[in-house]
A tleap script that builds the chain and sets N, CA, C and O, in Angstrom:
source leaprc.protein.ff14SB
mol = sequence {
  NMET PRO ASP SER SER ARG ILE VAL TYR GLY
  ARG ALA PHE ALA VAL THR PRO LEU TRP LEU
  TRP TRP LEU GLN ARG LEU SER ALA LEU ALA
  LEU GLY PRO LEU VAL LEU LEU HIE VAL ALA
  ALA PRO ALA LEU ALA GLY ASN ARG LEU TRP
  LEU ALA LEU LEU LEU VAL VAL THR ALA ALA
  HIE GLY TYR SER GLY LEU ARG ARG TYR GLY
  SER ALA ALA ARG ARG THR HIE ALA ALA THR
  VAL ILE ALA LEU ALA TRP LEU ALA ALA VAL
  ALA LEU ILE GLY GLY TRP ILE VAL VAL ALA
  CALA
}
set mol.1.N position { 0.848 -1.215 0.179 }
set mol.1.CA position { -0.156 0.213 0.188 }
set mol.1.C position { 1.075 1.413 0.006 }
set mol.1.O position { 2.149 1.467 0.606 }
set mol.2.N position { 0.598 2.233 -0.907 }
set mol.2.CA position { 1.788 3.483 -1.041 }
set mol.2.C position { 1.036 4.283 0.475 }
set mol.2.O position { 0.129 4.128 1.293 }
set mol.3.N position { 1.800 4.903 0.228 }
set mol.3.CA position { 2.147 5.971 1.398 }
set mol.3.C position { 1.405 7.289 1.149 }
set mol.3.O position { 1.928 8.322 1.566 }
set mol.4.N position { 0.277 7.341 0.531 }
set mol.4.CA position { -0.136 8.566 -0.350 }
set mol.4.C position { -1.936 7.963 0.348 }
set mol.4.O position { -2.826 8.813 0.356 }
set mol.5.N position { -2.252 6.564 0.851 }
set mol.5.CA position { -3.588 6.045 0.499 }
set mol.5.C position { -3.322 5.530 1.959 }
set mol.5.O position { -2.198 5.492 2.460 }
set mol.6.N position { -4.528 5.121 2.614 }
set mol.6.CA position { -4.599 4.322 3.775 }
set mol.6.C position { -6.145 3.375 3.003 }
set mol.6.O position { -6.903 3.573 2.054 }
set mol.7.N position { -5.965 2.184 4.218 }
set mol.7.CA position { -7.765 1.392 4.147 }
set mol.7.C position { -7.960 1.596 5.701 }
set mol.7.O position { -7.117 1.477 6.590 }
set mol.8.N position { -9.297 1.935 5.794 }
set mol.8.CA position { -9.558 2.254 6.983 }
set mol.8.C position { -11.286 1.562 7.093 }
set mol.8.O position { -12.240 1.859 6.374 }
set mol.9.N position { -11.254 0.782 8.003 }
set mol.9.CA position { -12.396 -0.222 8.000 }
set mol.9.C position { -12.961 -0.626 6.485 }
set mol.9.O position { -14.128 -0.830 6.149 }
set mol.10.N position { -11.986 -0.664 5.839 }
set mol.10.CA position { -12.054 -1.904 4.436 }
set mol.10.C position { -12.386 -0.899 3.300 }
set mol.10.O position { -12.822 -1.326 2.231 }
set mol.11.N position { -12.115 0.917 3.584 }
set mol.11.CA position { -12.442 1.383 2.601 }
set mol.11.C position { -11.207 1.819 2.529 }
set mol.11.O position { -10.435 1.544 3.448 }
set mol.12.N position { -10.689 2.742 1.198 }
set mol.12.CA position { -9.726 3.049 0.353 }
set mol.12.C position { -9.718 5.044 0.651 }
set mol.12.O position { -10.252 5.926 -0.022 }
set mol.13.N position { -8.961 5.130 1.797 }
set mol.13.CA position { -8.414 6.864 1.680 }
set mol.13.C position { -7.632 7.398 1.496 }
set mol.13.O position { -6.586 6.983 1.995 }
set mol.14.N position { -7.565 8.898 0.523 }
set mol.14.CA position { -6.269 9.228 0.482 }
set mol.14.C position { -5.704 9.657 1.827 }
set mol.14.O position { -6.283 9.477 2.899 }
set mol.15.N position { -4.888 10.060 1.720 }
set mol.15.CA position { -3.737 10.741 3.061 }
set mol.15.C position { -3.773 12.347 2.541 }
set mol.15.O position { -3.163 12.697 1.531 }
set mol.16.N position { -4.524 13.223 3.321 }
set mol.16.CA position { -3.896 14.391 3.457 }
set mol.16.C position { -2.431 14.875 3.245 }
set mol.16.O position { -1.646 14.512 4.120 }
set mol.17.N position { -2.013 15.509 2.399 }
set mol.17.CA position { -0.593 15.821 2.418 }
set mol.17.C position { -0.290 16.691 3.562 }
set mol.17.O position { -1.226 17.434 3.860 }
set mol.18.N position { 0.917 16.813 4.385 }
set mol.18.CA position { 0.682 17.716 5.153 }
set mol.18.C position { 0.835 19.357 4.751 }
set mol.18.O position { 0.538 20.375 5.376 }
set mol.19.N position { 1.224 19.215 3.889 }
set mol.19.CA position { 1.077 20.835 3.301 }
set mol.19.C position { -0.168 21.335 3.215 }
set mol.19.O position { -0.433 22.517 3.432 }
set mol.20.N position { -1.228 20.214 2.801 }
set mol.20.CA position { -2.477 20.672 2.531 }
set mol.20.C position { -3.247 21.156 3.739 }
set mol.20.O position { -3.964 22.152 3.840 }
set mol.21.N position { -2.874 20.035 4.821 }
set mol.21.CA position { -3.057 20.340 6.241 }
set mol.21.C position { -2.668 21.510 7.341 }
set mol.21.O position { -3.184 21.809 8.418 }
set mol.22.N position { -1.407 22.108 6.531 }
set mol.22.CA position { -0.924 23.418 7.087 }
set mol.22.C position { -2.076 24.097 6.320 }
set mol.22.O position { -3.213 24.289 6.752 }
set mol.23.N position { -1.637 24.393 5.229 }
set mol.23.CA position { -2.515 25.535 4.273 }
set mol.23.C position { -4.127 25.549 4.986 }
set mol.23.O position { -4.713 26.627 4.891 }
set mol.24.N position { -4.823 24.474 5.652 }
set mol.24.CA position { -5.918 24.797 5.322 }
set mol.24.C position { -6.090 25.436 7.159 }
set mol.24.O position { -6.706 26.458 7.460 }
set mol.25.N position { -5.463 24.629 8.024 }
set mol.25.CA position { -5.150 25.540 9.283 }
set mol.25.C position { -4.736 26.964 9.179 }
set mol.25.O position { -5.454 27.759 9.786 }
set mol.26.N position { -3.807 27.398 8.584 }
set mol.26.CA position { -3.586 28.523 8.805 }
set mol.26.C position { -4.122 29.477 7.987 }
set mol.26.O position { -3.697 30.626 8.107 }
set mol.27.N position { -5.076 29.205 7.078 }
set mol.27.CA position { -5.626 30.115 6.626 }
set mol.27.C position { -6.856 30.182 7.550 }
set mol.27.O position { -7.404 31.269 7.732 }
set mol.28.N position { -7.365 28.926 8.211 }
set mol.28.CA position { -8.470 29.431 8.564 }
set mol.28.C position { -8.160 30.324 9.907 }
set mol.28.O position { -9.067 30.907 10.500 }
set mol.29.N position { -6.894 30.369 10.294 }
set mol.29.CA position { -6.767 31.163 11.560 }
set mol.29.C position { -6.874 32.764 11.108 }
set mol.29.O position { -7.667 33.599 11.545 }
set mol.30.N position { -5.678 32.968 9.945 }
set mol.30.CA position { -6.245 33.741 9.142 }
set mol.30.C position { -6.877 34.846 8.977 }
set mol.30.O position { -6.609 36.045 9.061 }
set mol.31.N position { -8.000 34.048 8.663 }
set mol.31.CA position { -9.087 34.443 7.697 }
set mol.31.C position { -10.231 34.864 9.061 }
set mol.31.O position { -10.677 35.982 8.805 }
set mol.32.N position { -10.643 34.495 9.982 }
set mol.32.CA position { -11.337 34.742 11.032 }
set mol.32.C position { -11.303 36.267 11.414 }
set mol.32.O position { -12.333 36.912 11.608 }
set mol.33.N position { -9.697 36.934 11.531 }
set mol.33.CA position { -9.374 38.113 11.775 }
set mol.33.C position { -9.627 39.221 10.801 }
set mol.33.O position { -10.408 40.165 10.923 }
set mol.34.N position { -8.844 38.939 9.839 }
set mol.34.CA position { -8.971 39.550 8.517 }
set mol.34.C position { -10.193 39.902 7.700 }
set mol.34.O position { -10.272 40.829 6.894 }
set mol.35.N position { -11.518 38.679 8.152 }
set mol.35.CA position { -12.609 39.018 7.814 }
set mol.35.C position { -13.115 39.913 8.919 }
set mol.35.O position { -13.892 40.740 8.443 }
set mol.36.N position { -13.003 40.008 9.834 }
set mol.36.CA position { -14.299 40.336 11.196 }
set mol.36.C position { -13.461 41.955 11.229 }
set mol.36.O position { -14.178 42.836 11.703 }
set mol.37.N position { -11.866 42.476 10.723 }
set mol.37.CA position { -11.262 43.123 10.233 }
set mol.37.C position { -11.892 44.578 8.900 }
set mol.37.O position { -11.992 45.800 9.006 }
set mol.38.N position { -12.135 43.745 7.938 }
set mol.38.CA position { -12.902 43.909 6.689 }
set mol.38.C position { -14.239 44.380 6.887 }
set mol.38.O position { -14.648 45.347 6.244 }
set mol.39.N position { -15.118 43.650 7.909 }
set mol.39.CA position { -16.237 44.260 8.454 }
set mol.39.C position { -16.366 45.433 8.671 }
set mol.39.O position { -17.248 46.194 8.273 }
set mol.40.N position { -14.945 45.751 9.714 }
set mol.40.CA position { -15.213 46.681 11.393 }
set mol.40.C position { -14.498 47.420 10.083 }
set mol.40.O position { -15.515 47.522 9.396 }
set mol.41.N position { -13.740 47.841 9.497 }
set mol.41.CA position { -13.647 48.764 8.523 }
set mol.41.C position { -13.777 48.883 7.484 }
set mol.41.O position { -12.856 48.556 6.735 }
set mol.42.N position { -14.605 49.243 7.132 }
set mol.42.CA position { -15.334 49.873 5.297 }
set mol.42.C position { -14.446 50.183 3.976 }
set mol.42.O position { -14.307 49.884 2.790 }
set mol.43.N position { -13.804 51.216 5.310 }
set mol.43.CA position { -12.722 52.257 4.558 }
set mol.43.C position { -11.446 51.385 3.808 }
set mol.43.O position { -10.830 51.767 2.813 }
set mol.44.N position { -11.232 50.175 4.521 }
set mol.44.CA position { -10.001 48.953 3.936 }
set mol.44.C position { -10.427 48.698 2.306 }
set mol.44.O position { -9.595 49.013 1.455 }
set mol.45.N position { -11.787 48.101 1.863 }
set mol.45.CA position { -12.495 47.936 0.814 }
set mol.45.C position { -11.379 48.680 -0.637 }
set mol.45.O position { -11.125 48.099 -1.693 }
set mol.46.N position { -10.920 50.013 -0.240 }
set mol.46.CA position { -10.251 51.231 -1.253 }
set mol.46.C position { -8.887 50.304 -0.992 }
set mol.46.O position { -8.072 50.600 -1.866 }
set mol.47.N position { -8.566 49.687 -0.449 }
set mol.47.CA position { -7.171 49.608 -0.636 }
set mol.47.C position { -6.482 48.126 -0.902 }
set mol.47.O position { -6.526 47.141 -0.164 }
set mol.48.N position { -5.758 48.290 -2.331 }
set mol.48.CA position { -6.000 47.192 -3.395 }
set mol.48.C position { -4.825 45.836 -2.453 }
set mol.48.O position { -5.197 44.673 -2.611 }
set mol.49.N position { -3.608 46.038 -1.617 }
set mol.49.CA position { -2.686 45.512 -0.814 }
set mol.49.C position { -4.090 44.664 0.135 }
set mol.49.O position { -4.268 43.447 0.073 }
set mol.50.N position { -4.906 45.553 0.913 }
set mol.50.CA position { -5.845 44.600 1.770 }
set mol.50.C position { -6.845 43.730 1.234 }
set mol.50.O position { -7.170 42.736 1.881 }
set mol.51.N position { -7.418 44.007 0.029 }
set mol.51.CA position { -8.280 42.719 -0.850 }
set mol.51.C position { -7.257 41.683 -1.521 }
set mol.51.O position { -7.648 40.540 -1.757 }
set mol.52.N position { -6.000 42.060 -1.816 }
set mol.52.CA position { -5.410 41.192 -2.414 }
set mol.52.C position { -4.791 40.176 -1.644 }
set mol.52.O position { -4.349 39.170 -2.199 }
set mol.53.N position { -4.714 40.348 -0.370 }
set mol.53.CA position { -4.179 39.627 0.778 }
set mol.53.C position { -5.496 38.981 1.399 }
set mol.53.O position { -5.501 37.877 1.942 }
set mol.54.N position { -6.794 39.936 1.232 }
set mol.54.CA position { -7.530 38.871 1.941 }
set mol.54.C position { -8.281 37.500 0.322 }
set mol.54.O position { -8.765 36.368 0.308 }
set mol.55.N position { -7.964 38.478 -0.649 }
set mol.55.CA position { -8.457 37.384 -1.619 }
set mol.55.C position { -7.307 35.975 -2.031 }
set mol.55.O position { -7.705 35.025 -2.705 }
set mol.56.N position { -6.163 36.048 -1.604 }
set mol.56.CA position { -5.136 34.837 -1.506 }
set mol.56.C position { -5.668 34.191 0.251 }
set mol.56.O position { -5.329 33.069 0.628 }
set mol.57.N position { -6.058 34.627 0.652 }
set mol.57.CA position { -6.473 33.515 2.575 }
set mol.57.C position { -7.482 32.737 2.238 }
set mol.57.O position { -7.724 31.552 2.466 }
set mol.58.N position { -8.325 33.992 1.370 }
set mol.58.CA position { -9.725 32.957 1.092 }
set mol.58.C position { -9.293 31.925 0.299 }
set mol.58.O position { -9.318 30.742 0.640 }
set mol.59.N position { -8.878 32.365 -0.804 }
set mol.59.CA position { -8.533 31.167 -2.330 }
set mol.59.C position { -7.567 29.704 -1.991 }
set mol.59.O position { -7.623 28.605 -2.541 }
set mol.60.N position { -6.763 30.145 -0.967 }
set mol.60.CA position { -5.885 29.246 -0.280 }
set mol.60.C position { -6.895 28.089 0.886 }
set mol.60.O position { -7.004 26.883 1.107 }
set mol.61.N position { -7.301 29.014 1.231 }
set mol.61.CA position { -8.946 28.466 2.345 }
set mol.61.C position { -9.779 27.449 1.630 }
set mol.61.O position { -9.863 26.234 1.811 }
set mol.62.N position { -10.364 28.225 0.789 }
set mol.62.CA position { -11.521 26.996 0.228 }
set mol.62.C position { -10.620 25.931 -0.834 }
set mol.62.O position { -10.945 24.747 -0.925 }
set mol.63.N position { -9.414 26.528 -1.645 }
set mol.63.CA position { -8.777 25.388 -2.237 }
set mol.63.C position { -8.240 24.066 -1.069 }
set mol.63.O position { -8.378 22.921 -1.499 }
set mol.64.N position { -7.720 24.206 0.183 }
set mol.64.CA position { -7.390 23.861 0.497 }
set mol.64.C position { -8.457 22.345 1.195 }
set mol.64.O position { -8.190 21.156 1.370 }
set mol.65.N position { -9.872 23.306 1.458 }
set mol.65.CA position { -11.070 22.775 1.868 }
set mol.65.C position { -11.710 22.108 0.696 }
set mol.65.O position { -12.236 21.015 0.911 }
set mol.66.N position { -11.733 22.419 -0.068 }
set mol.66.CA position { -12.284 21.079 -1.306 }
set mol.66.C position { -11.537 20.089 -1.621 }
set mol.66.O position { -12.108 19.007 -1.757 }
set mol.67.N position { -10.195 20.144 -1.811 }
set mol.67.CA position { -9.023 19.437 -2.005 }
set mol.67.C position { -9.432 17.804 -0.893 }
set mol.67.O position { -9.442 16.586 -1.075 }
set mol.68.N position { -9.745 18.874 0.369 }
set mol.68.CA position { -10.128 17.423 1.571 }
set mol.68.C position { -11.004 16.744 1.161 }
set mol.68.O position { -10.933 15.524 1.314 }
set mol.69.N position { -12.395 17.499 0.339 }
set mol.69.CA position { -13.523 16.724 0.223 }
set mol.69.C position { -12.576 15.807 -0.485 }
set mol.69.O position { -13.492 15.708 -1.301 }
set mol.70.N position { -12.121 15.436 -0.717 }
set mol.70.CA position { -11.707 14.199 -2.123 }
set mol.70.C position { -11.183 13.400 -1.440 }
set mol.70.O position { -10.231 12.882 -2.025 }
set mol.71.N position { -11.467 12.744 0.317 }
set mol.71.CA position { -10.680 11.850 1.221 }
set mol.71.C position { -10.773 10.858 0.686 }
set mol.71.O position { -9.664 10.477 0.311 }
set mol.72.N position { -11.770 10.011 0.365 }
set mol.72.CA position { -12.110 8.447 -0.573 }
set mol.72.C position { -10.868 8.344 -1.917 }
set mol.72.O position { -10.570 9.170 -2.781 }
set mol.73.N position { -10.597 7.635 -1.772 }
set mol.73.CA position { -9.433 7.812 -2.707 }
set mol.73.C position { -10.100 7.666 -4.519 }
set mol.73.O position { -9.376 8.009 -5.453 }
set mol.74.N position { -10.907 7.359 -4.653 }
set mol.74.CA position { -11.769 7.266 -5.606 }
set mol.74.C position { -12.333 8.316 -6.512 }
set mol.74.O position { -12.543 8.122 -7.709 }
set mol.75.N position { -12.624 9.717 -5.724 }
set mol.75.CA position { -12.787 11.076 -5.696 }
set mol.75.C position { -11.485 11.967 -5.502 }
set mol.75.O position { -11.642 13.164 -5.743 }
set mol.76.N position { -10.022 11.487 -5.036 }
set mol.76.CA position { -9.297 12.418 -5.254 }
set mol.76.C position { -9.024 13.357 -6.505 }
set mol.76.O position { -8.819 14.564 -6.376 }
set mol.77.N position { -9.040 12.664 -7.789 }
set mol.77.CA position { -9.172 13.326 -8.728 }
set mol.77.C position { -9.768 14.035 -9.004 }
set mol.77.O position { -9.283 15.098 -9.393 }
set mol.78.N position { -11.533 13.789 -8.945 }
set mol.78.CA position { -12.093 14.991 -8.879 }
set mol.78.C position { -12.273 15.868 -8.017 }
set mol.78.O position { -12.983 16.776 -8.448 }
set mol.79.N position { -11.746 16.080 -6.368 }
set mol.79.CA position { -11.788 16.957 -5.688 }
set mol.79.C position { -10.884 17.757 -6.194 }
set mol.79.O position { -10.953 18.986 -6.180 }
set mol.80.N position { -9.583 16.783 -6.884 }
set mol.80.CA position { -8.339 18.343 -7.367 }
set mol.80.C position { -8.952 19.154 -8.220 }
set mol.80.O position { -8.756 20.368 -8.158 }
set mol.81.N position { -9.814 18.580 -9.173 }
set mol.81.CA position { -10.385 19.616 -10.730 }
set mol.81.C position { -11.395 20.197 -9.826 }
set mol.81.O position { -11.846 21.214 -10.353 }
set mol.82.N position { -12.037 19.918 -8.458 }
set mol.82.CA position { -13.146 21.015 -8.409 }
set mol.82.C position { -12.629 22.323 -7.391 }
set mol.82.O position { -12.948 23.445 -6.997 }
set mol.83.N position { -11.819 21.504 -7.318 }
set mol.83.CA position { -10.900 22.682 -6.376 }
set mol.83.C position { -10.100 23.982 -7.218 }
set mol.83.O position { -10.048 25.210 -7.154 }
set mol.84.N position { -9.604 23.028 -7.923 }
set mol.84.CA position { -8.926 24.038 -9.290 }
set mol.84.C position { -10.019 24.950 -10.256 }
set mol.84.O position { -10.001 26.116 -10.652 }
set mol.85.N position { -10.926 23.871 -10.414 }
set mol.85.CA position { -11.894 25.019 -10.895 }
set mol.85.C position { -12.493 26.133 -10.123 }
set mol.85.O position { -12.944 27.009 -10.861 }
set mol.86.N position { -12.646 26.381 -8.713 }
set mol.86.CA position { -13.016 27.108 -8.063 }
set mol.86.C position { -11.847 28.256 -7.754 }
set mol.86.O position { -11.916 29.462 -7.522 }
set mol.87.N position { -11.027 27.557 -7.834 }
set mol.87.CA position { -9.489 28.508 -7.373 }
set mol.87.C position { -9.750 29.171 -8.428 }
set mol.87.O position { -9.988 30.351 -8.171 }
set mol.88.N position { -9.829 28.788 -10.009 }
set mol.88.CA position { -10.082 29.553 -11.069 }
set mol.88.C position { -10.864 30.442 -10.793 }
set mol.88.O position { -10.364 31.558 -10.934 }
set mol.89.N position { -11.995 30.434 -10.421 }
set mol.89.CA position { -13.003 31.010 -10.520 }
set mol.89.C position { -12.699 32.639 -9.789 }
set mol.89.O position { -12.831 33.725 -10.352 }
set mol.90.N position { -12.140 32.298 -7.986 }
set mol.90.CA position { -11.963 32.866 -7.430 }
set mol.90.C position { -11.474 33.916 -7.573 }
set mol.90.O position { -11.841 35.064 -7.324 }
set mol.91.N position { -9.983 33.172 -8.300 }
set mol.91.CA position { -8.646 34.087 -8.639 }
set mol.91.C position { -9.317 35.392 -9.568 }
set mol.91.O position { -9.097 36.602 -9.520 }
set mol.92.N position { -10.341 34.471 -10.531 }
set mol.92.CA position { -10.537 35.687 -11.801 }
set mol.92.C position { -11.590 36.884 -11.235 }
set mol.92.O position { -11.578 37.969 -11.816 }
set mol.93.N position { -12.472 36.672 -10.126 }
set mol.93.CA position { -13.406 37.378 -9.936 }
set mol.93.C position { -12.315 38.529 -8.618 }
set mol.93.O position { -11.900 39.685 -8.692 }
set mol.94.N position { -12.251 37.854 -7.949 }
set mol.94.CA position { -11.200 38.455 -7.115 }
set mol.94.C position { -9.953 39.708 -7.690 }
set mol.94.O position { -9.634 40.782 -7.180 }
set mol.95.N position { -9.520 39.097 -8.803 }
set mol.95.CA position { -8.613 39.909 -9.360 }
set mol.95.C position { -8.872 41.284 -9.711 }
set mol.95.O position { -8.233 42.336 -9.746 }
set mol.96.N position { -10.469 40.745 -10.047 }
set mol.96.CA position { -11.195 41.590 -11.076 }
set mol.96.C position { -11.390 42.821 -9.612 }
set mol.96.O position { -11.210 44.037 -9.675 }
set mol.97.N position { -11.754 42.105 -8.531 }
set mol.97.CA position { -12.036 43.251 -7.403 }
set mol.97.C position { -10.728 43.903 -7.363 }
set mol.97.O position { -10.820 45.072 -7.737 }
set mol.98.N position { -9.838 43.641 -7.119 }
set mol.98.CA position { -8.424 43.963 -6.319 }
set mol.98.C position { -7.987 45.586 -7.594 }
set mol.98.O position { -7.475 46.704 -7.541 }
set mol.99.N position { -8.521 44.808 -8.409 }
set mol.99.CA position { -7.918 45.614 -9.416 }
set mol.99.C position { -8.741 46.875 -10.305 }
set mol.99.O position { -8.177 47.683 -11.043 }
set mol.100.N position { -10.215 46.808 -10.022 }
set mol.100.CA position { -11.494 47.842 -9.828 }
set mol.100.C position { -10.921 48.996 -8.320 }
set mol.100.O position { -10.617 50.149 -8.623 }
set mol.101.N position { -10.861 48.728 -7.363 }
set mol.101.CA position { -9.931 48.882 -6.091 }
set mol.101.C position { -9.654 50.280 -6.783 }
set mol.101.O position { -8.882 51.085 -6.262 }
savepdb mol mol.pdb
quit
């Protein structure tokens, strides 16, 4: 059995890579205060650097979360494709918002 998968209770699961696990945890820790500050200080909505930071953290958190949904070994490829499509959509729309600010 390769290190990238495990059998648990007779079902095959893909092991979450350590970098993806850390990305999910760290982006979650950063996202809470960033969103709170974004809501509390509406004037920041015009700051491109602030919006870019919020976009990067949101995209990282969403991508890592969607990738982790594919824990069943047979769904790993589909989860990766969905996560990349979501990332592209968020990057396009978010990039447009950052440039328009």
